[in-house]
C-alpha atoms as a printed R data frame, in Angstrom:
    type eleno elety resid chain resno       x       y      z
1   ATOM     1    CA   MET     A     1  -0.831  -6.264  4.484
2   ATOM     2    CA   LEU     A     2  -0.636  -3.296  2.167
3   ATOM     3    CA   ALA     A     3  -4.460  -2.334  2.865
4   ATOM     4    CA   SER     A     4  -3.459  -2.063  6.741
5   ATOM     5    CA   VAL     A     5  -0.789   0.422  5.805
6   ATOM     6    CA   MET     A     6  -2.973   2.321  3.776
7   ATOM     7    CA   ARG     A     7  -5.255   2.416  6.601
8   ATOM     8    CA   ARG     A     8  -3.073   3.220  9.190
9   ATOM     9    CA   GLN     A     9  -1.867   5.873  6.957
10  ATOM    10    CA   LEU     A    10  -5.406   7.406  6.855
11  ATOM    11    CA   ASP     A    11  -6.056   7.405 10.348
12  ATOM    12    CA   LEU     A    12  -2.688   9.102 10.787
13  ATOM    13    CA   LEU     A    13  -3.895  11.565  8.529
14  ATOM    14    CA   ALA     A    14  -7.551  11.939  9.698
15  ATOM    15    CA   ALA     A    15  -6.775  11.696 13.483
16  ATOM    16    CA   PRO     A    16  -3.240  13.752 13.859
17  ATOM    17    CA   ARG     A    17  -3.655  14.158 18.042
18  ATOM    18    CA   VAL     A    18  -4.150  11.212 20.245
19  ATOM    19    CA   GLY     A    19  -6.919  11.912 22.744
20  ATOM    20    CA   PHE     A    20  -9.194   9.291 24.883
21  ATOM    21    CA   ASP     A    21 -13.191   9.740 25.995
22  ATOM    22    CA   ALA     A    22 -12.499  10.500 29.972
23  ATOM    23    CA   SER     A    23 -16.401  10.607 30.448
24  ATOM    24    CA   PHE     A    24 -16.181   6.873 29.224
25  ATOM    25    CA   ALA     A    25 -19.478   7.623 27.434
26  ATOM    26    CA   ASP     A    26 -19.517   4.208 25.326
27  ATOM    27    CA   LEU     A    27 -18.383   2.424 27.885
28  ATOM    28    CA   ARG     A    28 -20.744  -0.794 28.476
29  ATOM    29    CA   ARG     A    29 -20.327  -4.003 31.146
30  ATOM    30    CA   ALA     A    30 -20.965  -7.402 30.388
31  ATOM    31    CA   GLU     A    31 -21.851  -9.412 33.572
32  ATOM    32    CA   LEU     A    32 -19.995 -12.504 33.312
33  ATOM    33    CA   ALA     A    33 -20.818 -15.499 35.735
34  ATOM    34    CA   ASP     A    34 -19.366 -16.316 39.049
35  ATOM    35    CA   GLY     A    35 -19.006 -12.606 39.761
36  ATOM    36    CA   ALA     A    36 -17.189 -11.798 37.144
37  ATOM    37    CA   TRP     A    37 -17.492  -8.885 34.316
38  ATOM    38    CA   VAL     A    38 -15.810  -7.051 31.410
39  ATOM    39    CA   ASP     A    39 -16.320  -3.592 30.502
40  ATOM    40    CA   HIS     A    40 -15.933  -2.527 27.160
41  ATOM    41    CA   ALA     A    41 -15.281   1.270 25.298
42  ATOM    42    CA   PRO     A    42 -15.227   0.669 21.348
43  ATOM    43    CA   GLY     A    43 -12.610   3.748 19.748
44  ATOM    44    CA   TRP     A    44 -11.816   4.999 23.555
45  ATOM    45    CA   VAL     A    45  -8.371   6.590 21.958
46  ATOM    46    CA   THR     A    46  -8.792   8.841 19.201
47  ATOM    47    CA   GLY     A    47  -5.624   9.394 16.866
48  ATOM    48    CA   HIS     A    48  -4.922   5.723 17.903
49  ATOM    49    CA   ASP     A    49  -2.554   5.455 14.898
50  ATOM    50    CA   LEU     A    50  -0.280   8.229 16.242
51  ATOM    51    CA   LEU     A    51   0.158   6.531 19.510
52  ATOM    52    CA   PHE     A    52   0.718   3.060 18.174
53  ATOM    53    CA   GLU     A    53   3.791   4.596 15.834
54  ATOM    54    CA   GLN     A    54   4.882   6.263 18.826
55  ATOM    55    CA   LEU     A    55   4.852   3.236 21.193
56  ATOM    56    CA   GLU     A    56   6.357   0.690 17.936
57  ATOM    57    CA   ARG     A    57   9.085   3.429 17.749
58  ATOM    58    CA   SER     A    58   9.938   4.558 21.096
59  ATOM    59    CA   LEU     A    59   9.544   2.101 23.325
60  ATOM    60    CA   THR     A    60  12.526  -0.826 23.880
61  ATOM    61    CA   TRP     A    61  10.944  -4.190 23.257
62  ATOM    62    CA   CYS     A    62  12.341  -7.331 24.242
63  ATOM    63    CA   THR     A    63  11.986 -10.840 24.322
64  ATOM    64    CA   GLU     A    64  11.576 -13.023 27.177
65  ATOM    65    CA   THR     A    65  11.435 -16.561 27.422
66  ATOM    66    CA   ARG     A    66   9.191 -19.211 29.490
67  ATOM    67    CA   ARG     A    67   9.870 -22.883 30.383
68  ATOM    68    CA   MET     A    68   7.511 -25.408 28.239
69  ATOM    69    CA   TYR     A    69   7.730 -28.715 29.636
70  ATOM    70    CA   ASP     A    70  11.492 -29.636 29.203
71  ATOM    71    CA   HIS     A    71  12.042 -26.904 26.922
72  ATOM    72    CA   VAL     A    72  13.017 -22.850 26.847
73  ATOM    73    CA   VAL     A    73  10.902 -20.950 24.365
74  ATOM    74    CA   ALA     A    74  10.607 -17.249 23.550
75  ATOM    75    CA   THR     A    75   7.478 -15.584 24.284
76  ATOM    76    CA   PRO     A    76   5.407 -15.060 21.068
77  ATOM    77    CA   ARG     A    77   5.169 -11.160 21.342
78  ATOM    78    CA   LEU     A    78   7.187  -8.716 22.219
79  ATOM    79    CA   LEU     A    79   7.132  -6.738 25.595
80  ATOM    80    CA   ALA     A    80   7.946  -3.204 26.937
81  ATOM    81    CA   THR     A    81   7.611  -0.926 30.447
82  ATOM    82    CA   ILE     A    82   6.519   2.321 29.512
83  ATOM    83    CA   ALA     A    83   7.589   5.343 31.856
84  ATOM    84    CA   ALA     A    84   5.086   7.688 33.343
85  ATOM    85    CA   ARG     A    85   5.467  10.330 30.588
86  ATOM    86    CA   GLU     A    86   7.592   8.561 28.187
87  ATOM    87    CA   VAL     A    87   4.883   8.652 25.202
88  ATOM    88    CA   CYS     A    88   2.894  11.423 23.518
89  ATOM    89    CA   GLY     A    89   3.560  13.962 26.201
90  ATOM    90    CA   GLY     A    90   2.229  12.076 29.028
91  ATOM    91    CA   VAL     A    91  -1.032  10.439 27.344
92  ATOM    92    CA   ILE     A    92  -0.538   7.459 28.722
93  ATOM    93    CA   ASP     A    93  -0.063   8.448 32.108
94  ATOM    94    CA   ASP     A    94  -2.886  10.586 31.927
95  ATOM    95    CA   MET     A    95  -5.201   7.251 30.755
96  ATOM    96    CA   ARG     A    96  -3.891   5.760 33.822
97  ATOM    97    CA   ARG     A    97  -5.007   8.750 36.113
98  ATOM    98    CA   VAL     A    98  -8.554   8.450 34.788
99  ATOM    99    CA   LEU     A    99  -8.657   4.618 34.793
100 ATOM   100    CA   SER     A   100  -7.734   5.073 38.202
101 ATOM   101    CA   GLU     A   101 -10.497   7.317 39.481
102 ATOM   102    CA   HIS     A   102 -12.767   5.903 37.496
103 ATOM   103    CA   TYR     A   103 -12.307   2.028 38.743
104 ATOM   104    CA   GLY     A   104 -11.002   3.315 42.051
105 ATOM   105    CA   GLU     A   105  -7.628   1.358 41.395
106 ATOM   106    CA   ASP     A   106  -4.325   3.045 41.807
107 ATOM   107    CA   PHE     A   107  -2.884   1.342 39.029
108 ATOM   108    CA   VAL     A   108   0.520   1.889 39.170
109 ATOM   109    CA   ARG     A   109   2.066  -0.360 36.445
110 ATOM   110    CA   THR     A   110   2.031   0.114 33.305
111 ATOM   111    CA   THR     A   111   2.996  -2.444 30.352
112 ATOM   112    CA   ALA     A   112   2.616  -3.028 26.538
113 ATOM   113    CA   ALA     A   113   3.021  -6.304 24.430
114 ATOM   114    CA   LEU     A   114   3.766  -6.118 20.615
115 ATOM   115    CA   TYR     A   115   1.529  -8.591 18.731
116 ATOM   116    CA   ARG     A   116   3.995  -8.386 15.582
117 ATOM   117    CA   ASP     A   117   1.753 -10.485 13.350
118 ATOM   118    CA   GLY     A   118  -0.891 -13.314 13.161
119 ATOM   119    CA   ASN     A   119   2.090 -16.393 14.124
120 ATOM   120    CA   ASP     A   120   2.078 -13.830 17.961
121 ATOM   121    CA   SER     A   121  -0.166 -14.980 20.785
122 ATOM   122    CA   VAL     A   122  -0.990 -15.689 23.911
123 ATOM   123    CA   ALA     A   123  -2.122 -18.854 25.213
124 ATOM   124    CA   TRP     A   124  -5.360 -19.188 27.953
125 ATOM   125    CA   HIS     A   125  -4.566 -17.906 31.290
126 ATOM   126    CA   GLY     A   126  -5.634 -15.846 34.247
127 ATOM   127    CA   ASP     A   127  -3.111 -12.933 35.591
128 ATOM   128    CA   THR     A   128  -0.127 -14.362 37.670
129 ATOM   129    CA   THR     A   129  -1.023 -13.040 41.475
130 ATOM   130    CA   ALA     A   130  -4.528 -12.141 40.209
131 ATOM   131    CA   ARG     A   131  -5.902 -15.424 39.667
132 ATOM   132    CA   ASP     A   132  -5.647 -15.899 43.336
133 ATOM   133    CA   MET     A   133  -6.932 -12.665 44.348
134 ATOM   134    CA   GLU     A   134 -10.647 -12.823 45.436
135 ATOM   135    CA   ARG     A   135 -10.923  -9.488 42.910
136 ATOM   136    CA   ALA     A   136  -8.655  -7.683 40.445
137 ATOM   137    CA   VAL     A   137  -9.337  -5.066 37.929
138 ATOM   138    CA   VAL     A   138  -7.248  -5.154 34.587
139 ATOM   139    CA   ALA     A   139  -7.241  -2.414 31.775
140 ATOM   140    CA   THR     A   140  -6.057  -2.902 28.313
141 ATOM   141    CA   VAL     A   141  -5.846  -0.373 26.024
142 ATOM   142    CA   SER     A   142  -5.956  -1.813 22.221
143 ATOM   143    CA   LEU     A   143  -3.786  -0.353 19.151
144 ATOM   144    CA   GLY     A   144  -3.244  -0.813 15.671
145 ATOM   145    CA   GLN     A   145  -5.178  -4.063 13.942
146 ATOM   146    CA   PRO     A   146  -8.159  -5.928 15.707
147 ATOM   147    CA   ARG     A   147  -7.327  -9.278 16.834
148 ATOM   148    CA   LYS     A   148  -9.696 -11.376 18.278
149 ATOM   149    CA   PHE     A   149  -9.580 -11.818 22.254
150 ATOM   150    CA   LEU     A   150 -11.167 -14.440 23.605
151 ATOM   151    CA   LEU     A   151 -13.077 -15.014 26.785
152 ATOM   152    CA   ARG     A   152 -13.824 -18.336 28.468
153 ATOM   153    CA   PRO     A   153 -14.878 -19.872 32.241
154 ATOM   154    CA   ALA     A   154 -12.222 -21.772 33.880
155 ATOM   155    CA   ALA     A   155 -14.381 -24.603 35.006
156 ATOM   156    CA   GLY     A   156 -15.435 -24.720 30.985
157 ATOM   157    CA   GLY     A   157 -18.041 -23.617 29.103
158 ATOM   158    CA   ALA     A   158 -18.280 -21.322 25.631
159 ATOM   159    CA   SER     A   159 -15.908 -18.761 25.390
160 ATOM   160    CA   LEU     A   160 -17.016 -14.802 24.465
161 ATOM   161    CA   SER     A   161 -14.908 -12.817 21.807
162 ATOM   162    CA   TYR     A   162 -14.288  -9.568 21.289
163 ATOM   163    CA   GLN     A   163 -12.160  -7.734 18.212
164 ATOM   164    CA   LEU     A   164 -10.164  -5.435 19.774
165 ATOM   165    CA   GLY     A   165  -8.054  -2.921 17.614
166 ATOM   166    CA   ARG     A   166  -7.815   0.906 16.928
167 ATOM   167    CA   GLY     A   167  -7.929   2.130 20.434
168 ATOM   168    CA   ASP     A   168 -10.593  -0.056 21.921
169 ATOM   169    CA   LEU     A   169 -10.482  -0.161 25.817
170 ATOM   170    CA   ILE     A   170 -11.225  -3.513 27.885
171 ATOM   171    CA   VAL     A   171 -11.422  -3.891 31.484
172 ATOM   172    CA   MET     A   172 -11.415  -6.783 33.156
173 ATOM   173    CA   GLY     A   173 -12.985  -7.121 37.023
174 ATOM   174    CA   GLY     A   174 -14.662  -8.486 39.027
175 ATOM   175    CA   THR     A   175 -13.260 -12.299 39.991
176 ATOM   176    CA   CYS     A   176 -12.216 -12.857 35.991
177 ATOM   177    CA   GLN     A   177  -9.037 -13.548 36.556
178 ATOM   178    CA   ARG     A   178  -9.319 -16.426 39.059
179 ATOM   179    CA   THR     A   179 -12.950 -17.857 37.543
180 ATOM   180    CA   TRP     A   180 -12.187 -17.001 33.810
181 ATOM   181    CA   ARG     A   181  -9.292 -17.545 31.094
182 ATOM   182    CA   HIS     A   182  -8.392 -15.060 28.413
183 ATOM   183    CA   ALA     A   183  -6.406 -15.356 25.441
184 ATOM   184    CA   ILE     A   184  -5.373 -14.132 22.045
185 ATOM   185    CA   PRO     A   185  -5.340 -16.963 19.687
186 ATOM   186    CA   LYS     A   186  -2.887 -17.227 16.864
187 ATOM   187    CA   VAL     A   187  -4.817 -16.344 13.050
188 ATOM   188    CA   ALA     A   188  -3.928 -18.579  9.499
189 ATOM   189    CA   HIS     A   189  -4.410 -15.536  7.557
190 ATOM   190    CA   ALA     A   190  -1.897 -11.990  7.512
191 ATOM   191    CA   ALA     A   191  -2.640  -9.854 10.596
192 ATOM   192    CA   GLY     A   192  -1.457  -6.245 11.153
193 ATOM   193    CA   PRO     A   193   0.558  -5.152 14.244
194 ATOM   194    CA   ARG     A   194  -1.098  -4.712 17.282
195 ATOM   195    CA   ILE     A   195  -0.413  -3.153 20.711
196 ATOM   196    CA   ALA     A   196  -1.894  -3.777 23.936
197 ATOM   197    CA   VAL     A   197  -1.264  -1.286 26.641
198 ATOM   198    CA   MET     A   198  -2.178  -2.613 30.050
199 ATOM   199    CA   PHE     A   199  -2.282  -0.969 33.274
200 ATOM   200    CA   ARG     A   200  -2.541  -2.882 36.559
201 ATOM   201    CA   PRO     A   201  -2.983  -1.868 40.101
202 ATOM   202    CA   ALA     A   202  -0.565  -2.382 43.041
203 ATOM   203    CA   TRP     A   203  -0.344  -6.078 43.049
204 ATOM   204    CA   SER     A   204   1.314  -6.431 39.780
205 ATOM   205    CA   ASP     A   205   4.199  -4.308 41.220
206 ATOM   206    CA   ASP     A   206   5.729  -7.746 42.857
207 ATOM   207    CA   ARG     A   207   9.041  -8.440 41.028
208 ATOM   208    CA   ARG     A   208   8.512 -11.883 41.943
209 ATOM   209    CA   ASP     A   209   5.967 -12.177 39.189
210 ATOM   210    CA   ASP     A   210   8.312 -11.311 36.335
211 ATOM   211    CA   ARG     A   211  10.585 -14.212 37.393
212 ATOM   212    CA   ARG     A   212   7.684 -16.606 37.304
213 ATOM   213    CA   ASP     A   213   7.370 -18.583 33.892
214 ATOM   214    CA   ASP     A   214   4.010 -18.801 33.489
215 ATOM   215    CA   ARG     A   215   3.686 -14.334 33.484
216 ATOM   216    CA   ARG     A   216   1.036 -13.312 30.613
217 ATOM   217    CA   ASP     A   217   0.857 -10.434 29.174
218 ATOM   218    CA   TYR     A   218  -1.892  -9.762 26.942
């Protein structure tokens, strides 16, 4: 834990301003089976630790509950909604606009999930609503300490693994939400905090999704 705190402090000194690569120069696409694809840009955000600190401090984090069999349990991560120009002089909204232009999608809803340690996780899933659509695009920026992000075919098969954190961008598109599943597993060893900032299009702005027991954020 001490090493991760020191690394975050060094990153804060090295990159005092928050920015991101609007040219997507390092973006690489992996074509998956059944019409799904994943784009990955390592270190897409610069000054990522400063952005992490501001989000962790300024957002209104809450715990949600969901039904699991005969019990109601707390979601193992904290969730928040990000207002358009709430953080770092509107840099999150700038990301939203650039991502919308690049992917030809109007990303209207921006949320965040805080994984406090290795006990926080999200189970295998496809996004509510999107998993019933032919095609959908969801973009996520990962801040803080890297965590394993897994993808596997919904019909079964080998999984893919990404270590996401420190400003990485990952975008799932095509049939990914319908034909694949993704997860952030728990880890047995100590893990530093991670924030996932998620950009979703208009279909995700249906308030009925927020009342679904199986609603997920990653």
